[in-house]
Backbone as CSV, one residue per row, in Angstrom:
resi,resn,N_x,N_y,N_z,CA_x,CA_y,CA_z,C_x,C_y,C_z
1,MET,114.927,64.397,154.891,114.612,64.683,153.502,114.357,66.185,153.312
2,GLN,113.639,66.807,154.251,113.357,68.237,154.137,114.645,69.043,154.232
3,THR,115.569,68.601,155.059,116.843,69.297,155.199,117.628,69.249,153.891
4,LEU,117.586,68.131,153.212,118.271,67.994,151.933,117.670,68.930,150.890
5,ILE,116.353,69.021,150.862,115.681,69.909,149.911,116.029,71.368,150.207
6,GLU,116.021,71.753,151.480,116.381,73.132,151.841,117.833,73.427,151.495
7,PHE,118.703,72.435,151.660,120.108,72.605,151.297,120.247,72.818,149.793
8,ILE,119.531,72.036,149.006,119.598,72.158,147.555,119.044,73.515,147.107
9,ILE,117.953,73.963,147.719,117.379,75.270,147.388,118.379,76.385,147.720
10,GLY,119.023,76.290,148.868,120.032,77.283,149.243,121.214,77.282,148.302
11,LEU,121.627,76.084,147.866,122.742,75.974,146.931,122.385,76.585,145.577
12,VAL,121.185,76.312,145.099,120.739,76.895,143.828,120.648,78.415,143.944
13,ALA,120.161,78.927,145.077,120.069,80.374,145.279,121.465,81.005,145.298
14,ALA,122.423,80.352,145.926,123.786,80.882,145.970,124.410,80.887,144.579
15,ILE,124.175,79.839,143.810,124.709,79.783,142.453,124.061,80.860,141.578
16,ALA,122.748,81.060,141.736,122.064,82.094,140.965,122.581,83.482,141.328
17,ALA,122.807,83.732,142.622,123.328,85.035,143.049,124.724,85.265,142.493
18,THR,125.535,84.226,142.462,126.890,84.339,141.913,126.842,84.615,140.414
19,ALA,125.946,83.929,139.717,125.827,84.131,138.271,125.325,85.532,137.967
20,LEU,124.362,86.028,138.732,123.849,87.378,138.502,124.876,88.439,138.862
21,ALA,125.724,88.148,139.846,126.754,89.104,140.245,127.776,89.312,139.128
22,GLN,127.934,88.331,138.258,128.848,88.479,137.131,128.379,89.559,136.164
23,PHE,127.070,89.803,136.147,126.494,90.821,135.265,126.199,92.122,135.995
24,GLY,126.633,92.250,137.232,126.459,93.483,137.982,125.144,93.584,138.727
25,VAL,124.392,92.491,138.838,123.124,92.518,139.558,123.392,92.108,141.001
26,ASP,122.995,92.946,141.941,123.171,92.647,143.357,121.812,92.322,143.948
27,VAL,121.568,91.050,144.259,120.254,90.637,144.741,120.063,90.960,146.218
28,ASN,121.147,91.275,146.929,121.043,91.547,148.359,121.057,93.034,148.685
29,ALA,121.136,93.877,147.688,121.219,95.319,147.933,119.873,95.852,148.411
30,ALA,119.922,96.667,149.437,118.706,97.309,149.943,118.338,98.452,149.013
31,ARG,117.092,98.530,148.653,116.629,99.578,147.750,116.370,100.841,148.562
32,THR,117.057,101.901,148.191,116.831,103.185,148.837,116.165,104.113,147.829
33,ALA,115.339,104.965,148.324,114.649,105.904,147.442,115.660,106.922,146.922
34,GLU,115.655,107.101,145.626,116.557,108.079,145.036,115.985,109.473,145.238
35,ARG,116.862,110.375,145.598,116.423,111.744,145.829,116.173,112.425,144.495
36,GLU,115.117,113.186,144.467,114.793,113.923,143.252,115.512,115.259,143.282
37,ILE,116.203,115.546,142.213,116.956,116.797,142.116,116.285,117.665,141.070
38,ARG,115.929,118.850,141.482,115.315,119.812,140.559,116.233,121.005,140.421
39,ARG,116.491,121.360,139.217,117.321,122.532,138.951,116.402,123.736,138.788
40,MET,116.609,124.738,139.632,115.782,125.934,139.615,116.564,127.050,138.930
41,SER,115.909,127.778,138.066,116.564,128.924,137.437,116.155,130.182,138.197
42,ASP,117.080,131.097,138.267,116.791,132.368,138.926,115.877,133.200,138.034
43,CYS,115.085,134.017,138.658,114.191,134.900,137.906,115.029,135.966,137.197
44,PRO,114.755,136.223,135.941,115.549,137.237,135.221,115.223,138.645,135.727
45,GLU,116.262,139.411,135.971,116.114,140.797,136.416,116.434,141.699,135.231
46,PRO,115.728,142.796,135.094,116.077,143.754,134.036,117.490,144.296,134.265
47,ALA,118.247,144.476,133.194,119.646,144.891,133.305,119.775,146.339,133.762
48,ALA,118.832,147.221,133.408,118.955,148.644,133.721,118.500,148.951,135.151
49,VAL,117.698,148.101,135.741,117.152,148.390,137.069,117.860,147.512,138.097
50,VAL,118.415,148.147,139.112,119.065,147.413,140.186,118.308,147.728,141.468
51,THR,117.723,146.731,142.051,116.981,146.913,143.295,117.498,145.918,144.314
52,LEU,117.393,146.290,145.557,117.793,145.412,146.642,116.534,144.963,147.367
53,LYS,116.113,143.776,147.070,114.962,143.206,147.753,115.233,141.706,147.916
54,THR,114.459,141.078,148.748,114.644,139.654,148.961,114.228,138.879,147.727
55,PRO,115.024,137.910,147.325,114.694,137.150,146.118,113.474,136.244,146.348
56,THR,112.663,136.138,145.334,111.501,135.246,145.382,111.609,134.231,144.274
57,ARG,110.882,133.161,144.384,110.885,132.123,143.362,109.726,132.282,142.379
58,ASP,108.944,133.353,142.545,107.838,133.633,141.604,108.349,134.525,140.499
59,CYS,108.393,134.034,139.303,108.916,134.807,138.165,107.794,135.599,137.526
């Protein structure tokens, strides 16, 4: 009897996964952390002054 119940539960889970897959939901996909992307702007330099120094991120 327990085997029959486990079989029915597995069948319902497979049908649910198939139905969700029709809408693009993947229930078996491993969740990976998305990388955070930050766009950094360069520090503005005065147009009349040209200097050669190492760039810094402190504006």
